[in-house]
C-alpha positions as CSV (number, residue, x, y, z in Angstrom):
1,X,187.5,55.1,162.9
2,X,186.5,53.0,166.0
3,X,185.5,49.6,165.5
4,X,183.3,47.9,168.1
5,X,184.5,44.0,168.8
6,X,181.5,44.2,171.7
7,X,179.2,41.3,169.7
8,X,181.3,38.6,168.4
9,X,179.4,35.6,166.7
10,X,181.2,32.4,165.6
11,X,183.4,32.6,163.0
12,X,182.5,30.3,160.1
13,X,185.5,29.7,157.4
14,X,184.5,29.0,154.3
15,X,185.8,28.8,150.8
16,X,183.9,31.7,149.0
17,X,183.3,30.0,146.0
18,X,181.3,27.1,147.5
19,X,178.4,28.8,146.2
20,X,179.7,30.3,142.7
21,X,177.9,27.4,140.9
22,X,175.0,29.1,142.2
23,X,175.7,33.1,142.7
24,X,176.9,33.4,139.2
25,X,176.9,30.1,137.0
26,X,179.9,28.6,135.2
27,X,179.1,29.9,131.7
28,X,183.0,31.1,130.4
29,X,181.6,33.2,126.9
30,X,178.4,34.4,126.7
31,X,179.4,37.3,124.3
32,X,179.3,35.3,121.2
33,X,175.4,34.5,121.7
34,X,174.6,37.6,123.0
35,X,176.2,39.1,119.4
36,X,174.2,36.7,117.4
37,X,170.9,37.9,119.5
38,X,171.9,41.3,118.9
39,X,172.6,40.9,115.5
40,X,169.2,39.5,114.9
41,X,167.4,42.2,117.0
42,X,168.4,44.7,119.7
43,X,165.3,43.6,121.1
44,X,163.8,40.1,121.9
45,X,160.7,39.0,122.6
46,X,159.9,35.5,124.6
47,X,162.0,33.3,126.4
48,X,165.7,33.2,125.0
49,X,168.7,30.9,125.4
50,X,172.0,32.2,126.5
51,X,173.9,29.3,127.2
52,X,172.2,27.3,130.4
53,X,168.6,26.8,128.5
54,X,165.7,29.0,127.6
55,X,163.2,29.9,131.0
56,X,159.5,27.9,129.9
57,X,157.2,30.4,128.7
58,X,154.2,31.6,131.3
59,X,151.0,31.6,129.0
60,X,149.7,33.8,131.4
61,X,152.0,36.5,131.4
62,X,152.9,38.5,128.3
63,X,156.2,37.6,126.7
64,X,159.7,38.5,128.5
65,X,161.8,41.0,126.6
66,X,165.4,40.6,126.6
67,X,167.0,44.1,125.6
68,X,170.8,43.9,124.4
69,X,171.3,46.7,122.0
70,X,173.6,49.9,124.0
71,X,170.9,52.6,123.0
72,X,167.8,50.2,123.6
73,X,168.7,49.2,127.0
74,X,169.8,53.0,127.7
75,X,166.3,53.9,126.5
76,X,164.3,51.7,128.8
77,X,166.5,53.2,132.4
78,X,165.4,56.4,131.0
79,X,162.3,56.2,131.3
80,X,161.2,55.3,134.9
81,X,157.3,55.5,134.2
82,X,157.3,52.6,131.6
83,X,159.6,50.6,133.1
84,X,159.4,49.9,136.7
85,X,162.3,48.7,139.1
86,X,159.5,47.3,141.3
87,X,160.0,43.9,139.6
88,X,162.5,43.2,142.7
89,X,159.9,43.4,144.9
90,X,159.2,39.8,144.2
91,X,162.2,37.5,145.4
92,X,164.9,40.7,146.4
93,X,162.6,42.2,148.4
94,X,161.8,39.0,150.5
95,X,165.2,38.4,151.8
96,X,166.7,42.2,151.5
97,X,163.0,44.4,152.6
98,X,162.2,47.0,151.0
99,X,165.2,48.6,149.0
100,X,166.3,51.8,146.7
101,X,166.8,49.0,144.3
102,X,163.1,48.2,143.7
103,X,161.7,51.6,144.7
104,X,160.6,54.0,141.7
105,X,160.6,57.8,141.6
106,X,159.7,59.8,143.6
107,X,160.1,57.3,146.6
108,X,163.5,56.4,145.2
109,X,164.6,59.8,144.9
110,X,163.8,60.5,148.7
111,X,165.4,57.2,149.8
112,X,168.6,57.5,148.3
113,X,168.7,61.0,149.4
114,X,168.7,60.1,152.8
115,X,171.5,57.5,152.2
116,X,173.3,59.1,149.7
117,X,175.3,61.4,152.2
118,X,177.3,58.4,153.7
119,X,178.9,58.1,150.1
120,X,180.0,61.8,149.3
121,X,183.6,62.3,148.4
122,X,184.4,63.7,151.5
123,X,183.8,60.1,153.4
124,X,185.5,58.4,150.3
125,X,188.5,60.6,151.1
126,X,188.6,59.8,154.7
127,X,187.8,55.7,154.1
128,X,190.7,56.3,151.5
129,X,193.3,57.3,153.7
130,X,192.0,55.6,157.2
131,X,190.9,52.8,156.2
132,X,191.5,50.5,152.1
133,X,195.3,51.2,152.0
134,X,195.5,49.6,155.7
135,X,193.2,46.3,155.0
136,X,195.1,46.1,151.6
137,X,198.0,45.4,153.3
138,X,197.5,43.8,155.9
139,X,196.2,41.4,153.4
140,X,199.3,41.5,151.6
141,X,201.4,41.0,154.4
142,X,200.1,37.6,154.6
143,X,201.8,35.9,151.8
144,X,204.6,38.5,151.0
145,X,207.5,36.5,151.7
146,X,206.2,33.0,149.6
147,X,206.1,35.0,146.6
148,X,203.0,33.9,144.8
149,X,199.7,34.1,145.6
150,X,195.7,33.8,144.3
151,X,195.0,37.2,144.2
152,X,191.5,36.2,144.1
153,X,191.1,34.1,147.3
154,X,194.0,36.1,149.4
155,X,192.9,40.0,148.1
156,X,190.0,40.6,146.0
157,X,187.3,38.3,147.6
158,X,188.4,39.7,151.3
159,X,189.4,43.5,151.2
160,X,185.7,44.7,149.9
161,X,184.0,43.1,152.6
162,X,186.4,44.0,154.9
163,X,186.0,47.8,154.4
164,X,182.2,47.3,154.3
165,X,182.3,45.9,157.8
166,X,184.8,48.7,158.8
167,X,182.1,51.5,157.4
168,X,179.6,49.8,159.3
169,X,182.0,49.8,162.5
170,X,181.7,46.0,163.3
171,X,184.5,43.8,164.5
172,X,186.9,41.5,162.8
173,X,185.7,38.4,164.3
174,X,182.6,38.9,162.4
175,X,183.9,39.4,158.4
176,X,183.6,35.7,157.6
177,X,179.9,35.7,158.4
178,X,179.3,38.8,156.3
179,X,180.9,37.0,153.3
180,X,178.7,34.3,153.5
181,X,175.3,35.8,154.3
182,X,176.2,38.2,151.7
183,X,176.7,35.2,149.4
184,X,173.9,33.4,150.1
185,X,171.5,36.4,150.0
186,X,172.7,36.9,146.3
187,X,171.7,33.2,145.9
188,X,168.6,32.7,147.5
189,X,166.9,32.1,143.8
190,X,168.9,28.8,143.3
191,X,168.4,28.2,147.6
192,X,165.4,30.0,149.1
193,X,165.6,28.6,152.9
194,X,169.5,29.6,153.2
195,X,168.8,32.8,152.0
196,X,165.9,33.8,154.2
197,X,168.0,32.3,157.4
198,X,170.4,34.7,156.2
199,X,167.9,37.6,156.0
200,X,166.6,36.8,159.4
201,X,170.1,36.5,160.9
202,X,171.3,40.0,159.6
203,X,168.4,41.5,160.6
204,X,168.9,40.1,164.2
205,X,172.3,41.0,164.4
206,X,171.8,44.5,163.3
207,X,169.1,44.8,165.1
208,X,171.7,44.9,168.4
209,X,174.5,47.1,166.5
210,X,171.6,50.0,166.5
211,X,170.6,49.8,169.5
212,X,174.0,49.9,171.0
213,X,174.8,53.0,168.2
214,X,171.7,54.9,169.7
215,X,173.0,55.0,172.9
216,X,176.6,55.0,172.4
217,X,177.2,57.0,168.3
218,X,180.6,56.6,166.9
219,X,182.2,57.6,163.3
220,X,180.5,54.8,161.5
221,X,177.8,54.2,158.6
222,X,175.4,52.8,161.0
223,X,175.8,55.6,163.4
224,X,174.8,57.9,161.1
225,X,171.7,55.9,159.5
226,X,170.1,56.1,162.9
227,X,170.3,59.8,163.2
228,X,169.9,61.0,159.2
229,X,167.3,63.5,158.7
230,X,165.5,64.6,155.3
231,X,163.1,67.0,155.3
232,X,162.1,66.4,159.3
233,X,161.7,62.8,158.6
234,X,164.1,59.9,159.9
235,X,164.9,56.1,158.4
236,X,162.7,53.7,160.2
237,X,164.3,50.5,161.9
238,X,163.3,48.5,158.5
239,X,164.6,50.7,156.4
240,X,167.8,50.6,157.8
241,X,167.7,46.6,158.0
242,X,167.0,46.9,153.9
243,X,169.9,49.2,153.4
244,X,171.9,47.3,155.1
245,X,171.4,43.8,153.3
246,X,171.5,45.4,150.3
247,X,175.1,47.4,151.3
248,X,176.3,43.6,152.1
249,X,176.1,41.8,148.7
250,X,176.1,45.2,146.2
251,X,179.5,46.0,148.6
252,X,180.7,42.6,148.3
253,X,180.0,41.6,144.9
254,X,180.7,44.2,142.8
255,X,183.8,45.5,143.9
256,X,185.6,42.1,144.0
257,X,184.2,41.4,140.6
258,X,185.2,44.7,139.3
259,X,188.4,44.4,140.6
260,X,189.2,41.1,139.6
261,X,188.0,41.5,136.1
262,X,190.7,44.6,135.8
263,X,193.3,42.3,137.0
264,X,192.7,39.7,134.9
265,X,193.1,41.9,132.2
266,X,196.0,43.5,132.9
267,X,197.7,40.0,134.1
268,X,196.8,38.5,130.3
269,X,198.0,41.6,128.5
270,X,201.4,42.5,129.6
271,X,201.8,46.0,127.3
272,X,198.6,47.4,129.0
273,X,200.0,45.9,132.4
274,X,203.4,47.9,132.4
275,X,201.7,50.9,130.9
276,X,199.5,51.3,134.2
277,X,202.1,49.8,136.2
278,X,204.6,52.9,135.1
279,X,202.0,55.5,135.1
280,X,199.3,55.1,137.7
281,X,197.4,58.1,136.5
282,X,196.0,55.7,133.7
283,X,194.1,54.0,136.2
284,X,190.5,55.6,135.4
285,X,190.8,54.6,131.8
286,X,192.3,51.4,132.6
287,X,189.2,51.0,135.3
288,X,186.2,52.0,132.8
289,X,187.4,50.1,130.0
290,X,187.5,47.1,132.4
291,X,183.7,48.2,133.4
292,X,182.5,48.0,129.9
293,X,184.6,44.8,128.6
294,X,183.4,42.5,132.0
295,X,180.7,44.4,134.1
296,X,180.5,42.7,137.0
297,X,176.8,42.6,137.3
298,X,176.1,41.7,133.2
299,X,171.9,41.9,133.5
300,X,169.5,44.2,135.6
301,X,165.5,43.7,135.7
302,X,162.4,46.1,134.9
303,X,159.0,45.1,134.3
304,X,156.6,47.2,131.8
305,X,153.6,49.3,133.6
306,X,152.1,49.9,130.4
307,X,151.8,48.7,126.5
308,X,155.0,50.3,124.9
309,X,157.3,49.7,121.9
310,X,161.4,49.1,121.6
311,X,163.1,49.3,118.5
312,X,159.7,48.2,117.1
313,X,159.1,45.4,119.5
314,X,155.5,45.3,120.8
315,X,156.4,45.2,124.8
316,X,152.8,43.9,127.2
317,X,151.9,45.8,130.1
318,X,153.3,43.9,132.9
319,X,156.4,42.0,130.9
320,X,159.5,41.6,132.5
321,X,162.3,43.2,130.6
322,X,165.6,42.1,131.1
323,X,168.6,44.4,130.3
324,X,172.1,42.6,129.5
325,X,174.1,45.5,130.3
326,X,177.0,42.7,129.5
327,X,175.7,42.7,125.6
328,X,175.0,46.5,125.4
329,X,178.5,47.2,126.6
330,X,179.9,45.0,123.5
331,X,177.2,47.0,121.0
332,X,179.7,46.9,117.7
333,X,177.0,49.7,116.7
334,X,179.0,51.9,119.6
335,X,182.2,50.3,120.2
336,X,185.1,48.9,117.5
337,X,186.4,45.5,118.4
338,X,184.5,45.5,121.3
339,X,185.4,42.0,122.5
340,X,188.8,43.6,123.1
341,X,189.8,45.1,126.3
342,X,191.8,48.2,125.2
343,X,192.4,50.7,128.0
344,X,193.3,53.3,125.5
345,X,190.2,53.3,123.6
346,X,188.3,56.8,123.1
347,X,186.2,57.0,126.0
348,X,182.5,56.3,126.2
349,X,179.8,56.3,128.3
350,X,178.9,52.6,129.2
351,X,176.6,50.8,131.6
352,X,178.8,48.6,133.9
353,X,177.2,50.8,137.0
354,X,173.9,50.8,135.4
355,X,172.6,54.7,134.2
356,X,169.5,57.0,134.9
357,X,168.6,57.4,138.7
358,X,169.3,54.3,140.0
359,X,172.7,54.4,138.7
360,X,175.2,52.5,141.3
361,X,174.8,54.2,144.6
362,X,178.5,52.9,145.5
363,X,180.5,53.3,142.4
364,X,182.8,56.2,143.4
365,X,183.8,53.5,146.7
366,X,184.0,50.7,144.3
367,X,186.3,52.8,142.0
368,X,188.4,54.3,144.8
369,X,189.2,50.6,146.7
370,X,189.9,49.0,143.2
371,X,192.2,51.8,142.3
372,X,194.0,51.8,146.4
373,X,193.8,47.9,145.8
374,X,195.9,47.9,142.5
375,X,198.2,50.8,143.2
376,X,199.1,48.8,146.7
377,X,199.6,45.7,145.1
378,X,201.9,47.6,142.3
379,X,204.0,49.1,145.4
380,X,204.2,45.9,147.6
381,X,205.0,43.1,144.9
382,X,206.5,45.2,141.8
383,X,205.6,43.6,138.3
384,X,203.9,40.9,139.1
385,X,203.3,38.1,136.3
386,X,200.8,35.4,135.9
387,X,202.2,32.2,137.7
388,X,203.0,29.7,134.5
389,X,203.1,26.4,137.2
390,X,199.0,27.3,137.1
391,X,196.2,26.7,135.0
392,X,195.8,30.0,133.3
393,X,192.5,32.3,134.7
394,X,189.3,33.4,133.0
395,X,186.4,35.2,133.6
396,X,182.8,32.8,133.7
397,X,179.2,33.5,135.3
398,X,176.1,34.9,133.6
399,X,174.1,37.3,135.7
400,X,177.5,37.7,137.7
401,X,181.1,37.5,136.0
402,X,184.9,37.5,137.5
403,X,187.6,34.9,138.1
404,X,187.5,32.3,140.3
405,X,191.6,32.8,140.4
406,X,194.2,35.1,139.8
407,X,197.8,33.3,140.5
408,X,200.1,35.2,140.1
409,X,204.2,35.3,141.0
410,X,206.4,37.9,142.1
411,X,209.6,38.6,144.2
412,X,209.4,37.7,147.7
413,X,209.3,40.3,150.6
């Protein structure tokens, strides 16, 4: 894949966790509270406290709805007419533009069809061979001689952003800026001006890149987007800007957190670590179980378009509906011993990538990236283990969850 180096911007190094408090929060374990609420009812009406305080009620709006049961979450995600994705227009729409995230049918289906070819299996196979393995190996090269590393700061946080930048055909010098912009977009509710500024910076940057690719197209996603047609229609510039703004945080957040959560689970259970190390064919079930046990994104939103009833609870037209994927994935009525990571449990559908028409567009890319990262770490580092001299790792966050650090030791290469 040709990587252009023609549009350098100022590199701004930063600690990837300087924004973590406003992006994901610092709650270590929200699941006991989620279990408690779900046992009371799979659906709750009115503000609830999940550990960081209950938001104030708005007397001018119908009571907000929180859904914690697996079956009830699926019911909402299947009913696109009653539960709209348009809720994302308010905040996300103002920083990302109009994206498939906030579209309902049939608009969503048409827009998704225009970008989904870039994520088809043939394209992913090309990226796997020529890109992802190379990126992960380059990162490992920087620390393999030390015999110890923090796999979050040195691998899992960095490689998805580099992969996305490669896929877009962007220069290496810009990677730190993209990581910062991605997190600033995600944390817009905590710092509105910073999020808006990141949105504008991305638009200006991509405007120049798109102009170049229309003149000199390459083997990259932006070149595909400026030329793609569905039923004779092409994407407008604003549609492309919006998709690229969505792709950055989605591509960075989902993969880095999902990979970190899987590594955390394996490093804390040596038996399962060694089983996967010895038999890489177990990766699919190991990864899917990590998505069930600790999904990287634990909540998605909908808004009721009309009065409805869900598990006996009245849902008023216009009510905001929070679907707690993390709680649904640990529903005791569906999973035995749901709080335990067990890659050998019988396979069952989970909601780690959502469900229905809005299921994560990049889920196959995330699966492939995580598989390559783990296999390459195994091949290069051998049976690495938690660093006994460092603090034991833990997963934290509420809307987004992942470990902040994964210190390991291994035989120096």
